[in-house]
Backbone as XML, in Angstrom:
<?xml version="1.0"?>
<chain id="A" units="angstrom">
  <residue number="1" name="MET">
    <atom name="N" x="-6.617" y="2.612" z="-18.959"/>
    <atom name="CA" x="-7.255" y="1.851" z="-17.492"/>
    <atom name="C" x="-5.993" y="2.591" z="-16.602"/>
  </residue>
  <residue number="2" name="LYS">
    <atom name="N" x="-6.266" y="3.026" z="-15.506"/>
    <atom name="CA" x="-5.146" y="3.285" z="-14.490"/>
    <atom name="C" x="-4.476" y="2.429" z="-13.776"/>
  </residue>
  <residue number="3" name="VAL">
    <atom name="N" x="-3.419" y="2.336" z="-13.513"/>
    <atom name="CA" x="-2.742" y="1.032" z="-12.936"/>
    <atom name="C" x="-2.926" y="1.441" z="-11.313"/>
  </residue>
  <residue number="4" name="GLU">
    <atom name="N" x="-3.199" y="0.635" z="-10.526"/>
    <atom name="CA" x="-3.540" y="0.943" z="-8.885"/>
    <atom name="C" x="-1.683" y="0.895" z="-8.344"/>
  </residue>
  <residue number="5" name="ARG">
    <atom name="N" x="-1.558" y="1.969" z="-7.773"/>
    <atom name="CA" x="-0.425" y="2.124" z="-7.178"/>
    <atom name="C" x="-0.513" y="2.230" z="-5.618"/>
  </residue>
  <residue number="6" name="GLN">
    <atom name="N" x="0.404" y="2.039" z="-4.986"/>
    <atom name="CA" x="0.483" y="2.255" z="-3.318"/>
    <atom name="C" x="2.216" y="3.155" z="-2.639"/>
  </residue>
  <residue number="7" name="ARG">
    <atom name="N" x="1.820" y="4.032" z="-2.029"/>
    <atom name="CA" x="3.228" y="4.609" z="-1.592"/>
    <atom name="C" x="4.056" y="3.233" z="-0.852"/>
  </residue>
  <residue number="8" name="LEU">
    <atom name="N" x="5.260" y="3.624" z="-1.302"/>
    <atom name="CA" x="6.177" y="2.565" z="-0.786"/>
    <atom name="C" x="6.499" y="2.327" z="0.736"/>
  </residue>
  <residue number="9" name="ASP">
    <atom name="N" x="6.498" y="3.474" z="1.215"/>
    <atom name="CA" x="6.590" y="3.229" z="2.824"/>
    <atom name="C" x="4.943" y="3.091" z="3.409"/>
  </residue>
  <residue number="10" name="LYS">
    <atom name="N" x="3.968" y="3.403" z="2.810"/>
    <atom name="CA" x="2.452" y="2.454" z="3.231"/>
    <atom name="C" x="2.811" y="1.316" z="2.827"/>
  </residue>
  <residue number="11" name="TRP">
    <atom name="N" x="3.341" y="0.541" z="2.121"/>
    <atom name="CA" x="3.669" y="-0.736" z="1.968"/>
    <atom name="C" x="4.179" y="-1.404" z="2.706"/>
  </residue>
  <residue number="12" name="LEU">
    <atom name="N" x="5.498" y="-0.670" z="2.905"/>
    <atom name="CA" x="6.007" y="-1.748" z="3.824"/>
    <atom name="C" x="5.562" y="-1.637" z="5.150"/>
  </residue>
  <residue number="13" name="TRP">
    <atom name="N" x="5.122" y="-0.474" z="5.505"/>
    <atom name="CA" x="4.581" y="-0.759" z="6.783"/>
    <atom name="C" x="2.990" y="-1.629" z="7.052"/>
  </residue>
  <residue number="14" name="PHE">
    <atom name="N" x="2.277" y="-1.619" z="5.966"/>
    <atom name="CA" x="1.417" y="-2.716" z="5.967"/>
    <atom name="C" x="1.861" y="-4.121" z="5.612"/>
  </residue>
  <residue number="15" name="ALA">
    <atom name="N" x="2.980" y="-4.447" z="4.912"/>
    <atom name="CA" x="3.706" y="-5.574" z="5.023"/>
    <atom name="C" x="4.331" y="-5.895" z="6.232"/>
  </residue>
  <residue number="16" name="ARG">
    <atom name="N" x="4.592" y="-4.826" z="7.187"/>
    <atom name="CA" x="5.097" y="-5.244" z="8.596"/>
    <atom name="C" x="6.814" y="-5.552" z="8.416"/>
  </residue>
  <residue number="17" name="PHE">
    <atom name="N" x="7.451" y="-4.508" z="7.273"/>
    <atom name="CA" x="8.779" y="-4.603" z="7.370"/>
    <atom name="C" x="9.257" y="-3.110" z="8.457"/>
  </residue>
  <residue number="18" name="ALA">
    <atom name="N" x="8.391" y="-2.443" z="8.658"/>
    <atom name="CA" x="8.850" y="-1.472" z="9.785"/>
    <atom name="C" x="7.326" y="-1.348" z="10.853"/>
  </residue>
  <residue number="19" name="LYS">
    <atom name="N" x="7.672" y="-1.135" z="12.186"/>
    <atom name="CA" x="6.920" y="-0.714" z="13.060"/>
    <atom name="C" x="5.939" y="0.572" z="12.886"/>
  </residue>
  <residue number="20" name="THR">
    <atom name="N" x="6.684" y="1.490" z="12.354"/>
    <atom name="CA" x="5.724" y="2.787" z="12.151"/>
    <atom name="C" x="6.019" y="3.113" z="10.482"/>
  </residue>
  <residue number="21" name="ARG">
    <atom name="N" x="5.029" y="4.005" z="9.995"/>
    <atom name="CA" x="5.061" y="4.473" z="8.603"/>
    <atom name="C" x="6.528" y="5.524" z="8.515"/>
  </residue>
  <residue number="22" name="SER">
    <atom name="N" x="6.360" y="5.929" z="9.961"/>
    <atom name="CA" x="7.628" y="6.951" z="9.936"/>
    <atom name="C" x="9.122" y="6.132" z="9.756"/>
  </residue>
  <residue number="23" name="LEU">
    <atom name="N" x="9.200" y="5.172" z="10.262"/>
    <atom name="CA" x="10.348" y="4.088" z="10.201"/>
    <atom name="C" x="10.466" y="3.542" z="8.913"/>
  </residue>
  <residue number="24" name="ALA">
    <atom name="N" x="9.190" y="3.465" z="8.214"/>
    <atom name="CA" x="9.608" y="2.702" z="7.058"/>
    <atom name="C" x="10.032" y="4.194" z="5.872"/>
  </residue>
  <residue number="25" name="ALA">
    <atom name="N" x="9.567" y="5.031" z="6.091"/>
    <atom name="CA" x="9.895" y="6.342" z="5.428"/>
    <atom name="C" x="11.115" y="6.406" z="5.671"/>
  </residue>
  <residue number="26" name="ARG">
    <atom name="N" x="11.845" y="6.153" z="6.772"/>
    <atom name="CA" x="13.350" y="6.409" z="6.846"/>
    <atom name="C" x="14.280" y="5.269" z="6.306"/>
  </residue>
  <residue number="27" name="LEU">
    <atom name="N" x="13.789" y="3.901" z="6.441"/>
    <atom name="CA" x="14.331" y="2.826" z="5.772"/>
    <atom name="C" x="14.646" y="3.698" z="4.283"/>
  </residue>
  <residue number="28" name="VAL">
    <atom name="N" x="13.745" y="3.732" z="3.832"/>
    <atom name="CA" x="13.513" y="4.409" z="2.418"/>
    <atom name="C" x="14.942" y="5.581" z="2.235"/>
  </residue>
  <residue number="29" name="ALA">
    <atom name="N" x="14.614" y="6.210" z="3.157"/>
    <atom name="CA" x="15.190" y="7.480" z="2.840"/>
    <atom name="C" x="16.707" y="7.301" z="2.825"/>
  </residue>
  <residue number="30" name="GLU">
    <atom name="N" x="17.271" y="6.696" z="3.900"/>
    <atom name="CA" x="18.328" y="6.226" z="3.985"/>
    <atom name="C" x="19.087" y="5.309" z="3.243"/>
  </residue>
  <residue number="31" name="GLY">
    <atom name="N" x="18.344" y="4.806" z="2.250"/>
    <atom name="CA" x="18.820" y="3.872" z="1.165"/>
    <atom name="C" x="18.787" y="2.634" z="1.159"/>
  </residue>
  <residue number="32" name="HIS">
    <atom name="N" x="17.917" y="2.060" z="2.271"/>
    <atom name="CA" x="18.048" y="0.606" z="2.756"/>
    <atom name="C" x="16.908" y="-0.121" z="1.642"/>
  </residue>
  <residue number="33" name="VAL">
    <atom name="N" x="16.335" y="0.576" z="0.900"/>
    <atom name="CA" x="15.311" y="-0.036" z="-0.139"/>
    <atom name="C" x="15.485" y="0.098" z="-1.356"/>
  </residue>
  <residue number="34" name="ARG">
    <atom name="N" x="15.438" y="-1.134" z="-2.030"/>
    <atom name="CA" x="15.663" y="-0.930" z="-3.417"/>
    <atom name="C" x="14.400" y="-1.852" z="-4.375"/>
  </residue>
  <residue number="35" name="VAL">
    <atom name="N" x="13.839" y="-0.938" z="-5.420"/>
    <atom name="CA" x="12.594" y="-1.486" z="-5.945"/>
    <atom name="C" x="12.979" y="-1.439" z="-7.367"/>
  </residue>
  <residue number="36" name="ASN">
    <atom name="N" x="12.950" y="-3.053" z="-7.729"/>
    <atom name="CA" x="13.062" y="-3.428" z="-9.667"/>
    <atom name="C" x="14.744" y="-3.225" z="-9.416"/>
  </residue>
  <residue number="37" name="GLY">
    <atom name="N" x="15.865" y="-3.570" z="-8.331"/>
    <atom name="CA" x="17.215" y="-3.250" z="-8.286"/>
    <atom name="C" x="17.421" y="-2.199" z="-8.231"/>
  </residue>
  <residue number="38" name="ARG">
    <atom name="N" x="16.540" y="-0.772" z="-8.059"/>
    <atom name="CA" x="17.278" y="-0.012" z="-8.261"/>
    <atom name="C" x="16.702" y="0.975" z="-6.668"/>
  </residue>
  <residue number="39" name="ARG">
    <atom name="N" x="17.796" y="1.874" z="-5.938"/>
    <atom name="CA" x="17.486" y="2.344" z="-4.743"/>
    <atom name="C" x="16.434" y="3.287" z="-5.010"/>
  </residue>
  <residue number="40" name="ALA">
    <atom name="N" x="15.559" y="2.856" z="-3.919"/>
    <atom name="CA" x="14.185" y="4.035" z="-4.113"/>
    <atom name="C" x="14.694" y="5.504" z="-3.260"/>
  </residue>
  <residue number="41" name="GLU">
    <atom name="N" x="14.548" y="6.576" z="-4.198"/>
    <atom name="CA" x="14.762" y="7.759" z="-3.843"/>
    <atom name="C" x="13.906" y="8.350" z="-2.408"/>
  </residue>
  <residue number="42" name="ALA">
    <atom name="N" x="12.477" y="8.079" z="-2.814"/>
    <atom name="CA" x="11.608" y="8.682" z="-2.032"/>
    <atom name="C" x="10.940" y="8.073" z="-1.290"/>
  </residue>
  <residue number="43" name="PRO">
    <atom name="N" x="9.924" y="8.038" z="-0.244"/>
    <atom name="CA" x="9.010" y="6.991" z="0.188"/>
    <atom name="C" x="7.686" y="7.245" z="-0.492"/>
  </residue>
  <residue number="44" name="ALA">
    <atom name="N" x="7.289" y="8.107" z="-1.177"/>
    <atom name="CA" x="6.340" y="8.378" z="-2.028"/>
    <atom name="C" x="6.278" y="7.594" z="-3.264"/>
  </residue>
  <residue number="45" name="LYS">
    <atom name="N" x="7.683" y="6.643" z="-3.769"/>
    <atom name="CA" x="7.373" y="6.138" z="-4.843"/>
    <atom name="C" x="6.147" y="5.400" z="-4.636"/>
  </residue>
  <residue number="46" name="GLY">
    <atom name="N" x="5.614" y="5.147" z="-6.037"/>
    <atom name="CA" x="4.683" y="4.206" z="-6.409"/>
    <atom name="C" x="4.679" y="2.663" z="-6.544"/>
  </residue>
  <residue number="47" name="LEU">
    <atom name="N" x="4.070" y="1.802" z="-5.816"/>
    <atom name="CA" x="4.348" y="0.573" z="-6.107"/>
    <atom name="C" x="3.350" y="-0.320" z="-6.898"/>
  </residue>
  <residue number="48" name="VAL">
    <atom name="N" x="3.437" y="-1.370" z="-7.968"/>
    <atom name="CA" x="2.697" y="-1.933" z="-8.327"/>
    <atom name="C" x="2.703" y="-3.407" z="-7.908"/>
  </residue>
  <residue number="49" name="VAL">
    <atom name="N" x="1.725" y="-4.050" z="-8.182"/>
    <atom name="CA" x="1.973" y="-5.582" z="-8.007"/>
    <atom name="C" x="2.773" y="-5.997" z="-8.880"/>
  </residue>
  <residue number="50" name="GLY">
    <atom name="N" x="3.861" y="-6.941" z="-8.543"/>
    <atom name="CA" x="4.817" y="-7.317" z="-9.524"/>
    <atom name="C" x="5.889" y="-6.858" z="-9.389"/>
  </residue>
  <residue number="51" name="ASP">
    <atom name="N" x="6.437" y="-5.796" z="-8.641"/>
    <atom name="CA" x="7.857" y="-4.997" z="-8.201"/>
    <atom name="C" x="8.240" y="-6.235" z="-7.736"/>
  </residue>
  <residue number="52" name="VAL">
    <atom name="N" x="9.602" y="-6.142" z="-7.618"/>
    <atom name="CA" x="10.471" y="-6.671" z="-6.390"/>
    <atom name="C" x="11.214" y="-5.624" z="-5.722"/>
  </residue>
  <residue number="53" name="ILE">
    <atom name="N" x="10.940" y="-5.868" z="-4.181"/>
    <atom name="CA" x="11.676" y="-5.192" z="-3.195"/>
    <atom name="C" x="12.498" y="-5.876" z="-2.504"/>
  </residue>
  <residue number="54" name="THR">
    <atom name="N" x="13.767" y="-4.868" z="-2.405"/>
    <atom name="CA" x="14.644" y="-5.575" z="-1.458"/>
    <atom name="C" x="15.034" y="-4.696" z="-0.192"/>
  </residue>
  <residue number="55" name="VAL">
    <atom name="N" x="14.843" y="-5.160" z="0.967"/>
    <atom name="CA" x="14.756" y="-4.199" z="2.261"/>
    <atom name="C" x="15.980" y="-4.689" z="3.026"/>
  </residue>
  <residue number="56" name="ALA">
    <atom name="N" x="17.131" y="-4.246" z="3.126"/>
    <atom name="CA" x="18.408" y="-4.211" z="4.021"/>
    <atom name="C" x="18.224" y="-3.720" z="5.329"/>
  </residue>
  <residue number="57" name="ALA">
    <atom name="N" x="17.462" y="-4.222" z="6.269"/>
    <atom name="CA" x="17.157" y="-3.750" z="7.183"/>
    <atom name="C" x="18.421" y="-4.261" z="8.565"/>
  </residue>
  <residue number="58" name="ALA">
    <atom name="N" x="18.365" y="-3.940" z="9.741"/>
    <atom name="CA" x="19.650" y="-4.180" z="10.584"/>
    <atom name="C" x="19.826" y="-5.409" z="10.463"/>
  </residue>
  <residue number="59" name="HIS">
    <atom name="N" x="19.070" y="-6.671" z="10.626"/>
    <atom name="CA" x="19.418" y="-7.921" z="10.850"/>
    <atom name="C" x="19.450" y="-8.992" z="9.835"/>
  </residue>
  <residue number="60" name="VAL">
    <atom name="N" x="18.469" y="-8.726" z="8.707"/>
    <atom name="CA" x="17.920" y="-9.127" z="7.729"/>
    <atom name="C" x="17.848" y="-8.485" z="6.485"/>
  </residue>
  <residue number="61" name="THR">
    <atom name="N" x="18.262" y="-9.188" z="5.801"/>
    <atom name="CA" x="17.850" y="-8.306" z="4.405"/>
    <atom name="C" x="16.820" y="-9.886" z="3.548"/>
  </residue>
  <residue number="62" name="ALA">
    <atom name="N" x="15.895" y="-8.552" z="3.007"/>
    <atom name="CA" x="14.831" y="-9.722" z="2.251"/>
    <atom name="C" x="14.372" y="-9.105" z="1.353"/>
  </residue>
  <residue number="63" name="LEU">
    <atom name="N" x="14.226" y="-9.837" z="0.354"/>
    <atom name="CA" x="13.589" y="-9.927" z="-1.102"/>
    <atom name="C" x="12.231" y="-10.389" z="-1.318"/>
  </residue>
  <residue number="64" name="VAL">
    <atom name="N" x="11.354" y="-9.723" z="-1.620"/>
    <atom name="CA" x="10.312" y="-10.177" z="-1.717"/>
    <atom name="C" x="9.609" y="-9.865" z="-3.139"/>
  </residue>
  <residue number="65" name="ARG">
    <atom name="N" x="8.464" y="-10.296" z="-4.074"/>
    <atom name="CA" x="8.153" y="-9.677" z="-4.930"/>
    <atom name="C" x="6.552" y="-8.901" z="-4.311"/>
  </residue>
  <residue number="66" name="VAL">
    <atom name="N" x="6.095" y="-8.097" z="-4.811"/>
    <atom name="CA" x="5.072" y="-7.552" z="-4.443"/>
    <atom name="C" x="3.217" y="-8.446" z="-5.043"/>
  </residue>
  <residue number="67" name="ALA">
    <atom name="N" x="2.540" y="-8.822" z="-3.979"/>
    <atom name="CA" x="1.551" y="-9.572" z="-4.291"/>
    <atom name="C" x="-0.031" y="-9.039" z="-4.353"/>
  </residue>
  <residue number="68" name="ASP">
    <atom name="N" x="-0.058" y="-8.034" z="-3.796"/>
    <atom name="CA" x="-1.154" y="-7.658" z="-3.361"/>
    <atom name="C" x="-0.733" y="-5.679" z="-2.951"/>
  </residue>
  <residue number="69" name="LEU">
    <atom name="N" x="-1.604" y="-5.174" z="-2.824"/>
    <atom name="CA" x="-1.674" y="-3.756" z="-2.239"/>
    <atom name="C" x="-2.550" y="-3.938" z="-0.941"/>
  </residue>
  <residue number="70" name="GLY">
    <atom name="N" x="-1.725" y="-3.237" z="0.213"/>
    <atom name="CA" x="-2.605" y="-3.512" z="1.143"/>
    <atom name="C" x="-3.518" y="-2.215" z="1.316"/>
  </residue>
  <residue number="71" name="GLU">
    <atom name="N" x="-4.740" y="-2.892" z="2.424"/>
    <atom name="CA" x="-5.682" y="-1.609" z="2.640"/>
    <atom name="C" x="-5.720" y="-1.234" z="3.894"/>
  </residue>
  <residue number="72" name="ARG">
    <atom name="N" x="-4.939" y="-2.056" z="5.001"/>
    <atom name="CA" x="-4.830" y="-1.618" z="6.241"/>
    <atom name="C" x="-3.460" y="-2.350" z="6.810"/>
  </residue>
  <residue number="73" name="ARG">
    <atom name="N" x="-2.850" y="-2.324" z="8.065"/>
    <atom name="CA" x="-2.042" y="-2.593" z="8.722"/>
    <atom name="C" x="-2.736" y="-3.830" z="9.537"/>
  </residue>
  <residue number="74" name="GLY">
    <atom name="N" x="-2.670" y="-5.446" z="9.029"/>
    <atom name="CA" x="-3.488" y="-5.841" z="9.864"/>
    <atom name="C" x="-2.503" y="-7.095" z="10.575"/>
  </residue>
  <residue number="75" name="PRO">
    <atom name="N" x="-2.965" y="-8.034" z="11.085"/>
    <atom name="CA" x="-2.452" y="-8.635" z="11.662"/>
    <atom name="C" x="-1.096" y="-9.453" z="10.831"/>
  </residue>
  <residue number="76" name="ALA">
    <atom name="N" x="0.024" y="-10.372" z="11.277"/>
    <atom name="CA" x="0.970" y="-10.986" z="10.622"/>
    <atom name="C" x="0.158" y="-11.547" z="9.270"/>
  </residue>
  <residue number="77" name="PRO">
    <atom name="N" x="-0.618" y="-13.135" z="9.853"/>
    <atom name="CA" x="-0.472" y="-13.746" z="8.653"/>
    <atom name="C" x="-1.284" y="-12.957" z="7.458"/>
  </residue>
  <residue number="78" name="GLU">
    <atom name="N" x="-2.121" y="-11.562" z="7.888"/>
    <atom name="CA" x="-2.584" y="-10.821" z="6.406"/>
    <atom name="C" x="-1.641" y="-10.279" z="5.565"/>
  </residue>
  <residue number="79" name="ALA">
    <atom name="N" x="-0.756" y="-9.798" z="6.659"/>
    <atom name="CA" x="0.789" y="-8.882" z="5.909"/>
    <atom name="C" x="1.339" y="-10.207" z="4.967"/>
  </residue>
  <residue number="80" name="ARG">
    <atom name="N" x="1.558" y="-11.243" z="5.510"/>
    <atom name="CA" x="2.400" y="-12.090" z="4.561"/>
    <atom name="C" x="1.917" y="-12.484" z="3.211"/>
  </residue>
  <residue number="81" name="ARG">
    <atom name="N" x="0.483" y="-11.758" z="2.991"/>
    <atom name="CA" x="-0.088" y="-12.455" z="1.897"/>
    <atom name="C" x="-0.047" y="-11.093" z="0.940"/>
  </residue>
  <residue number="82" name="LEU">
    <atom name="N" x="0.929" y="-9.915" z="1.351"/>
    <atom name="CA" x="1.016" y="-8.941" z="0.311"/>
    <atom name="C" x="2.339" y="-9.214" z="-0.282"/>
  </residue>
  <residue number="83" name="TYR">
    <atom name="N" x="2.936" y="-10.099" z="-0.068"/>
    <atom name="CA" x="4.348" y="-10.540" z="-0.767"/>
    <atom name="C" x="4.639" y="-11.916" z="-1.186"/>
  </residue>
  <residue number="84" name="VAL">
    <atom name="N" x="5.681" y="-12.094" z="-1.760"/>
    <atom name="CA" x="6.257" y="-13.516" z="-1.871"/>
    <atom name="C" x="7.533" y="-13.282" z="-1.577"/>
  </residue>
  <residue number="85" name="ASP">
    <atom name="N" x="7.874" y="-14.596" z="-1.072"/>
    <atom name="CA" x="9.429" y="-14.196" z="-0.296"/>
    <atom name="C" x="10.406" y="-14.956" z="-1.254"/>
  </residue>
  <residue number="86" name="LEU">
    <atom name="N" x="11.164" y="-14.248" z="-2.026"/>
    <atom name="CA" x="11.708" y="-14.654" z="-3.002"/>
    <atom name="C" x="13.405" y="-15.455" z="-2.921"/>
  </residue>
  <residue number="87" name="ALA">
    <atom name="N" x="13.433" y="-14.907" z="-1.358"/>
    <atom name="CA" x="14.847" y="-15.580" z="-0.723"/>
    <atom name="C" x="14.153" y="-17.242" z="-0.566"/>
  </residue>
  <residue number="88" name="ALA">
    <atom name="N" x="13.081" y="-17.479" z="-0.154"/>
    <atom name="CA" x="12.769" y="-18.637" z="0.705"/>
    <atom name="C" x="12.931" y="-19.946" z="-0.541"/>
  </residue>
  <residue number="89" name="ASP">
    <atom name="N" x="12.973" y="-19.119" z="-2.243"/>
    <atom name="CA" x="13.008" y="-19.874" z="-3.259"/>
    <atom name="C" x="14.502" y="-20.829" z="-3.437"/>
  </residue>
  <residue number="90" name="GLY">
    <atom name="N" x="15.226" y="-20.045" z="-2.839"/>
    <atom name="CA" x="16.729" y="-20.529" z="-2.872"/>
    <atom name="C" x="17.241" y="-20.590" z="-4.265"/>
  </residue>
  <residue number="91" name="PRO">
    <atom name="N" x="18.648" y="-20.713" z="-4.460"/>
    <atom name="CA" x="19.110" y="-20.787" z="-5.423"/>
    <atom name="C" x="18.630" y="-21.581" z="-6.688"/>
  </residue>
  <residue number="92" name="PRO">
    <atom name="N" x="18.770" y="-21.335" z="-8.042"/>
    <atom name="CA" x="18.107" y="-22.175" z="-8.905"/>
    <atom name="C" x="18.950" y="-23.420" z="-9.275"/>
  </residue>
  <residue number="93" name="GLU">
    <atom name="N" x="18.035" y="-24.336" z="-9.132"/>
    <atom name="CA" x="18.941" y="-25.732" z="-9.636"/>
    <atom name="C" x="19.876" y="-25.867" z="-10.982"/>
  </residue>
  <residue number="94" name="GLN">
    <atom name="N" x="20.713" y="-26.517" z="-10.724"/>
    <atom name="CA" x="21.408" y="-26.706" z="-11.999"/>
    <atom name="C" x="21.351" y="-28.176" z="-12.560"/>
  </residue>
  <residue number="95" name="ALA">
    <atom name="N" x="20.823" y="-28.166" z="-13.963"/>
    <atom name="CA" x="21.024" y="-29.854" z="-14.873"/>
    <atom name="C" x="21.945" y="-30.086" z="-15.202"/>
  </residue>
</chain>
């Protein structure tokens, strides 16, 4: 069975972490994106559902888990369905 993958730059663009696909590729090339804790070396890196992405953009750092692979760059509510925001969960509670 072949696992479905999507290019990192394309997914970042679909999920609206970058305004254009070329800006998404530049984010990756400049070292601002990590996949599963490791720096992404190439915009063509294949993503699968469940990967954890860290994006260190100019004014915000996002920590998200890939929930779905997009088919197009749609409106913002559609883009938000492509990931789960892990930073929104907050720190784990202590017992």
